[in-house]
C-alpha positions as CSV (number, residue, x, y, z in Angstrom):
1,M,-82.0,-79.2,0.9
2,A,-84.0,-78.6,-2.5
3,G,-83.2,-75.0,-1.6
4,A,-79.5,-75.5,-1.6
5,V,-79.7,-77.3,-4.4
6,A,-82.1,-74.5,-6.3
7,F,-79.2,-72.1,-5.1
8,D,-76.2,-73.9,-6.5
9,R,-77.9,-74.5,-9.6
10,A,-78.5,-70.5,-9.4
11,G,-74.8,-69.6,-9.0
12,T,-73.5,-66.4,-7.5
13,A,-74.2,-63.6,-9.5
14,T,-71.2,-61.8,-11.2
15,V,-69.9,-58.4,-12.3
16,A,-66.8,-58.1,-14.9
17,Y,-64.2,-56.1,-12.7
18,P,-60.7,-54.9,-14.1
19,F,-57.7,-56.2,-13.0
20,A,-53.9,-55.0,-13.6
21,A,-52.6,-56.8,-16.8
22,H,-49.0,-56.5,-15.6
23,D,-47.2,-54.4,-13.2
24,M,-47.5,-50.7,-13.4
25,A,-45.4,-48.0,-12.3
26,A,-46.8,-44.7,-10.9
27,G,-47.8,-42.0,-14.1
28,D,-47.6,-45.0,-16.3
29,L,-50.3,-44.3,-18.9
30,V,-53.3,-46.9,-18.5
31,A,-54.5,-48.2,-21.6
32,D,-57.0,-51.0,-22.8
33,A,-54.1,-53.1,-23.1
34,D,-52.8,-53.0,-19.7
35,V,-56.1,-54.4,-18.0
36,A,-57.4,-57.8,-17.4
37,W,-61.4,-58.0,-16.9
38,R,-62.5,-60.9,-14.4
39,D,-65.2,-62.0,-13.3
40,V,-66.0,-61.8,-9.3
41,P,-68.3,-62.4,-7.2
42,N,-71.4,-59.0,-6.9
43,G,-70.5,-57.0,-4.3
44,I,-66.9,-58.6,-3.0
45,L,-65.5,-55.4,-4.7
46,P,-66.9,-51.6,-5.0
47,P,-68.1,-50.4,-7.9
48,P,-65.2,-50.0,-10.8
49,Q,-64.4,-46.8,-11.8
50,S,-62.9,-45.1,-14.7
51,V,-59.8,-47.3,-15.8
52,L,-58.4,-45.6,-18.2
53,G,-55.6,-42.8,-17.6
54,H,-52.5,-42.8,-15.3
55,A,-51.4,-44.8,-12.7
56,T,-51.8,-42.7,-9.3
57,R,-49.3,-45.2,-7.7
58,A,-47.5,-48.3,-8.3
59,I,-49.8,-51.5,-9.2
60,S,-49.1,-54.7,-8.9
61,S,-49.6,-57.2,-11.6
62,G,-53.4,-59.2,-11.1
63,E,-54.3,-56.4,-8.7
64,P,-58.1,-54.8,-8.8
65,L,-57.8,-51.4,-10.5
66,L,-59.6,-49.7,-7.2
67,A,-61.1,-46.0,-7.4
68,G,-57.6,-44.0,-6.7
69,A,-55.7,-45.8,-8.8
70,V,-56.1,-44.5,-11.5
71,A,-56.8,-40.7,-12.4
72,A,-57.7,-39.2,-16.4
73,V,-55.1,-36.7,-15.3
74,E,-51.3,-36.6,-17.3
75,P,-48.7,-36.9,-14.9
76,A,-46.2,-34.0,-13.7
77,P,-44.2,-32.6,-16.1
78,P,-40.9,-33.6,-17.1
79,Q,-38.1,-32.3,-14.5
80,W,-40.9,-32.2,-11.6
81,W,-40.2,-34.3,-8.5
82,A,-42.9,-35.5,-6.2
83,V,-42.9,-35.0,-2.4
84,E,-44.8,-36.7,-0.1
85,L,-46.6,-33.7,1.7
86,P,-50.0,-32.9,4.3
87,L,-52.9,-32.8,2.0
88,P,-56.6,-32.2,3.0
89,Q,-58.9,-35.4,2.3
90,G,-60.7,-35.2,-0.7
91,V,-58.2,-33.3,-3.2
92,A,-57.9,-35.8,-6.5
93,P,-54.7,-36.3,-8.3
94,G,-54.5,-33.5,-11.0
95,A,-55.5,-30.8,-8.8
96,E,-53.6,-27.5,-9.0
97,V,-52.1,-26.4,-5.7
98,Q,-49.5,-23.6,-4.2
99,V,-46.6,-24.8,-2.0
100,V,-45.5,-22.4,1.0
101,V,-42.2,-23.2,2.6
102,L,-42.0,-21.0,5.7
103,D,-38.2,-21.2,6.2
104,P,-36.8,-20.0,3.6
105,A,-40.1,-18.2,2.6
106,I,-41.3,-19.2,-0.7
107,S,-44.0,-20.6,-2.9
108,S,-44.0,-22.8,-5.7
109,E,-46.6,-24.3,-8.2
110,G,-47.7,-27.9,-6.9
111,L,-49.8,-30.4,-9.1
112,V,-51.2,-33.4,-6.8
113,V,-50.2,-36.9,-8.5
114,A,-51.5,-39.2,-6.0
115,A,-54.6,-38.5,-3.8
116,P,-53.9,-38.3,0.2
117,V,-54.5,-40.9,2.3
118,V,-54.4,-41.1,6.0
119,D,-50.6,-41.9,7.4
120,A,-51.0,-44.8,10.2
121,L,-48.0,-43.4,12.2
122,S,-49.0,-40.0,12.4
123,G,-52.8,-39.5,11.9
124,R,-52.4,-37.0,9.2
125,S,-53.6,-37.3,5.2
126,V,-50.7,-36.9,3.1
127,G,-50.1,-37.7,-0.5
128,L,-48.0,-36.8,-3.3
129,V,-47.3,-33.2,-4.7
130,A,-45.1,-32.7,-7.7
131,V,-42.9,-29.3,-7.7
132,P,-40.8,-27.9,-10.0
133,G,-37.3,-29.1,-9.8
134,G,-35.8,-26.1,-8.4
135,A,-38.3,-25.9,-5.3
136,A,-38.1,-29.5,-4.8
137,V,-35.1,-29.7,-2.2
138,I,-36.4,-26.7,-0.3
139,V,-39.8,-28.3,0.0
140,A,-38.2,-31.9,0.7
141,R,-36.5,-30.3,4.0
142,A,-39.5,-28.1,4.6
143,A,-41.6,-31.3,4.8
144,V,-39.4,-32.9,7.1
145,A,-39.1,-29.9,9.4
146,D,-43.0,-29.5,9.0
147,S,-42.7,-26.3,8.0
148,V,-45.0,-26.8,4.8
149,T,-48.3,-26.0,3.8
150,V,-50.3,-27.1,0.6
151,L,-52.9,-24.4,-0.6
152,V,-55.9,-25.7,-2.6
153,R,-58.2,-23.6,-4.6
154,P,-62.0,-24.4,-3.1
């Protein structure tokens, strides 16, 4: 009993963790005012990463800002469109890539705007890649037809 009382008085060690102060859309700038720091039990969430930059996906108010939710990269240039494409694991948002379509044969520059995740249905690693507006429709059609490849720099 004495041990339980001592444990209760000691309390649980906590650590300050960043949470979204409000809803944010993918690409939104995440600044200090967008982050609410809350105490959580130590070890319940992975160590916090940098929380300043741009949202890599939609973030709900009150959601913990886990690794990959915010990247210190600029969003895609205006007039570019993001398409979900197969990507190797480990490619980070902000990586410049080359998107190659087989039919019609084109090659376009691209920018990874959301880190790849494994698609539960296909088992493939997919992420969002922004491409210039002129190539977006062709790349999107090729993605549906599974006739597109994304080249990454080593």
